[in-house]
C-alpha positions as a LaTeX table, in Angstrom:
\begin{tabular}{lrrr}
\hline
Residue & $x$ (\AA) & $y$ (\AA) & $z$ (\AA) \\
\hline
Met1 & 270.95 & 97.42 & 233.59 \\
Ser2 & 274.49 & 98.44 & 232.70 \\
Glu3 & 275.41 & 101.98 & 231.69 \\
Thr4 & 276.24 & 100.87 & 228.13 \\
Thr5 & 272.91 & 99.09 & 227.68 \\
Lys6 & 271.05 & 102.07 & 229.07 \\
Thr7 & 272.79 & 104.38 & 226.63 \\
Ile8 & 272.04 & 102.09 & 223.69 \\
Ser9 & 268.43 & 101.79 & 224.84 \\
Glu10 & 268.12 & 105.56 & 225.07 \\
Lys11 & 269.61 & 105.92 & 221.61 \\
Thr12 & 267.16 & 103.32 & 220.33 \\
Gln13 & 264.25 & 105.29 & 221.81 \\
Glu14 & 265.55 & 108.52 & 220.28 \\
Leu15 & 265.97 & 106.83 & 216.90 \\
Asp16 & 262.42 & 105.46 & 217.07 \\
Glu17 & 261.00 & 108.91 & 217.85 \\
Lys18 & 263.00 & 110.50 & 215.04 \\
Leu19 & 261.84 & 107.89 & 212.53 \\
Ile20 & 258.21 & 108.25 & 213.61 \\
Ala21 & 258.40 & 112.02 & 213.08 \\
Asp22 & 260.02 & 111.50 & 209.68 \\
Arg23 & 257.30 & 109.04 & 208.60 \\
Glu24 & 254.62 & 111.50 & 209.65 \\
Lys25 & 256.34 & 114.29 & 207.69 \\
Trp26 & 256.61 & 112.21 & 204.51 \\
Ser27 & 253.08 & 110.84 & 204.83 \\
Gly28 & 251.82 & 114.42 & 205.08 \\
Arg29 & 253.81 & 115.53 & 202.05 \\
Ile30 & 252.55 & 112.69 & 199.91 \\
Leu31 & 248.96 & 113.16 & 201.07 \\
Glu32 & 249.13 & 116.84 & 200.09 \\
Leu33 & 250.54 & 115.88 & 196.71 \\
Val34 & 247.71 & 113.41 & 196.11 \\
Lys35 & 245.13 & 116.03 & 197.10 \\
Cys36 & 246.60 & 118.43 & 194.52 \\
Leu37 & 245.84 & 115.94 & 191.75 \\
Lys38 & 242.19 & 116.96 & 191.91 \\
Ala39 & 242.85 & 120.46 & 190.59 \\
Val40 & 244.16 & 120.75 & 187.03 \\
Asp41 & 245.72 & 124.14 & 187.75 \\
Gln42 & 247.96 & 122.55 & 190.41 \\
Leu43 & 249.27 & 119.68 & 188.27 \\
Ala44 & 252.47 & 121.50 & 187.25 \\
Asp45 & 253.34 & 122.10 & 190.90 \\
Ser46 & 252.43 & 118.50 & 191.67 \\
Gln47 & 254.85 & 117.25 & 189.02 \\
Val48 & 257.67 & 119.40 & 190.34 \\
Asn49 & 257.00 & 118.36 & 193.94 \\
Met50 & 256.70 & 114.71 & 192.98 \\
Leu51 & 260.09 & 114.71 & 191.26 \\
Ser52 & 261.68 & 116.69 & 194.07 \\
Tyr53 & 260.28 & 114.40 & 196.76 \\
Arg54 & 261.37 & 111.34 & 194.83 \\
His55 & 264.92 & 112.62 & 194.61 \\
Met56 & 265.00 & 113.51 & 198.30 \\
Leu57 & 263.77 & 110.02 & 199.19 \\
Val58 & 266.44 & 108.38 & 197.04 \\
Asp59 & 269.04 & 110.45 & 198.91 \\
His60 & 267.54 & 109.39 & 202.26 \\
Ile61 & 267.58 & 105.74 & 201.18 \\
Thr62 & 271.26 & 105.98 & 200.37 \\
Glu63 & 272.01 & 107.58 & 203.75 \\
Ile64 & 270.03 & 104.97 & 205.66 \\
Gln65 & 271.60 & 102.08 & 203.76 \\
Ala66 & 275.05 & 103.39 & 204.69 \\
Leu67 & 273.94 & 103.75 & 208.31 \\
Ile68 & 272.60 & 100.19 & 208.33 \\
Tyr69 & 275.90 & 98.86 & 206.98 \\
Arg70 & 277.83 & 100.71 & 209.68 \\
Lys71 & 275.48 & 99.50 & 212.42 \\
Lys72 & 275.65 & 95.91 & 211.18 \\
Gly73 & 279.44 & 96.13 & 211.25 \\
Ala74 & 279.38 & 97.49 & 214.79 \\
Tyr75 & 276.93 & 94.72 & 215.75 \\
Glu76 & 279.25 & 92.02 & 214.41 \\
Ile77 & 282.23 & 93.49 & 216.28 \\
Lys78 & 280.23 & 93.71 & 219.51 \\
Tyr79 & 278.89 & 90.18 & 218.94 \\
Lys80 & 282.45 & 88.86 & 218.68 \\
Glu81 & 283.52 & 90.75 & 221.82 \\
Lys82 & 280.57 & 89.45 & 223.82 \\
Tyr83 & 281.04 & 85.89 & 222.57 \\
Ile84 & 284.69 & 85.96 & 223.65 \\
Glu85 & 283.62 & 87.47 & 226.97 \\
Tyr86 & 281.14 & 84.65 & 227.60 \\
Ser87 & 283.74 & 82.09 & 226.51 \\
Thr88 & 286.55 & 83.31 & 228.74 \\
Thr89 & 285.00 & 84.91 & 231.82 \\
Gly90 & 282.29 & 84.18 & 234.30 \\
Asn91 & 281.26 & 81.25 & 236.42 \\
Leu92 & 278.81 & 79.89 & 233.87 \\
Lys93 & 279.74 & 77.01 & 231.63 \\
Leu94 & 277.86 & 77.62 & 228.40 \\
Asn95 & 277.82 & 75.63 & 225.19 \\
Gly96 & 277.91 & 77.36 & 221.78 \\
Gly97 & 274.13 & 77.68 & 221.44 \\
Glu98 & 273.73 & 79.09 & 224.92 \\
Lys99 & 276.52 & 81.62 & 224.34 \\
Asp100 & 274.83 & 82.67 & 221.10 \\
Arg101 & 271.50 & 83.26 & 222.89 \\
Phe102 & 273.17 & 85.20 & 225.71 \\
Val103 & 275.11 & 87.39 & 223.28 \\
Lys104 & 272.03 & 88.07 & 221.14 \\
Ala105 & 270.07 & 88.98 & 224.26 \\
Asp106 & 272.78 & 91.46 & 225.25 \\
Leu107 & 272.70 & 93.00 & 221.77 \\
Ile108 & 268.92 & 93.33 & 221.40 \\
Pro109 & 269.03 & 97.15 & 221.50 \\
Met110 & 271.55 & 97.22 & 218.64 \\
Gln111 & 269.50 & 94.75 & 216.62 \\
Thr112 & 266.39 & 96.80 & 217.32 \\
Gln113 & 268.04 & 99.90 & 215.88 \\
Ile114 & 268.96 & 97.98 & 212.73 \\
Ser115 & 265.39 & 96.67 & 212.44 \\
Phe116 & 263.97 & 100.19 & 212.85 \\
Leu117 & 266.23 & 101.47 & 210.07 \\
Glu118 & 265.37 & 98.57 & 207.76 \\
Ser119 & 261.68 & 99.21 & 208.35 \\
His120 & 262.18 & 102.90 & 207.59 \\
Leu121 & 264.00 & 101.97 & 204.40 \\
Asp122 & 260.95 & 99.95 & 203.36 \\
Phe123 & 258.75 & 102.94 & 204.14 \\
Tyr124 & 260.86 & 105.18 & 201.90 \\
Arg125 & 260.70 & 102.63 & 199.09 \\
Glu126 & 256.92 & 102.52 & 199.37 \\
Cys127 & 256.83 & 106.32 & 199.27 \\
Ile128 & 258.80 & 106.21 & 196.03 \\
Arg129 & 256.33 & 103.69 & 194.59 \\
Thr130 & 253.49 & 106.00 & 195.55 \\
Leu131 & 255.25 & 108.94 & 193.91 \\
Asp132 & 255.90 & 106.89 & 190.77 \\
Asn133 & 252.21 & 106.02 & 190.64 \\
Ser134 & 251.42 & 109.70 & 191.13 \\
Ala135 & 253.41 & 110.48 & 188.00 \\
Phe136 & 251.08 & 108.22 & 186.03 \\
Ala137 & 248.08 & 109.76 & 187.75 \\
Ile138 & 249.28 & 113.24 & 186.81 \\
Arg139 & 249.75 & 112.20 & 183.19 \\
Asn140 & 246.29 & 110.65 & 183.09 \\
Arg141 & 244.76 & 113.69 & 184.77 \\
Ile142 & 246.32 & 115.95 & 182.11 \\
Arg143 & 244.89 & 113.74 & 179.37 \\
Leu144 & 241.45 & 113.93 & 180.94 \\
Ala145 & 241.72 & 117.71 & 181.19 \\
Glu146 & 242.77 & 117.92 & 177.52 \\
Asp147 & 239.77 & 115.82 & 176.53 \\
Asp148 & 237.51 & 118.25 & 178.39 \\
Phe149 & 238.68 & 121.14 & 176.21 \\
\hline
\end{tabular}
């Protein structure tokens, strides 16, 4: 394994660990928010937290989208470099399809990072959907509490 590939693989592992920790953090936050819906006296705090969390997630989505665009750009540049490398150097005579497979194999760690980020983006979007549904649940819970009085 080359030094560059090892570094990219290590970065991919670090990214995966960071994203796992972030998913656990957000899952915990949302679970706590949902638990607070049971108590009427905590609904105001739940509303504030829900709106705050939603805004933070929108900010995170924007950051990750920008990171994905940068990584895709870097991937395309590296793809071009590797394709030229396979076309001009080496003892192997490869046709276009074979070069494509070789280049993609070399760039698997980069593609994996992009896939991890896209998956995390989907997770954030689902969190926002859950928070949006929580807003309706809060409203309905308030109505039920009003009916009890």
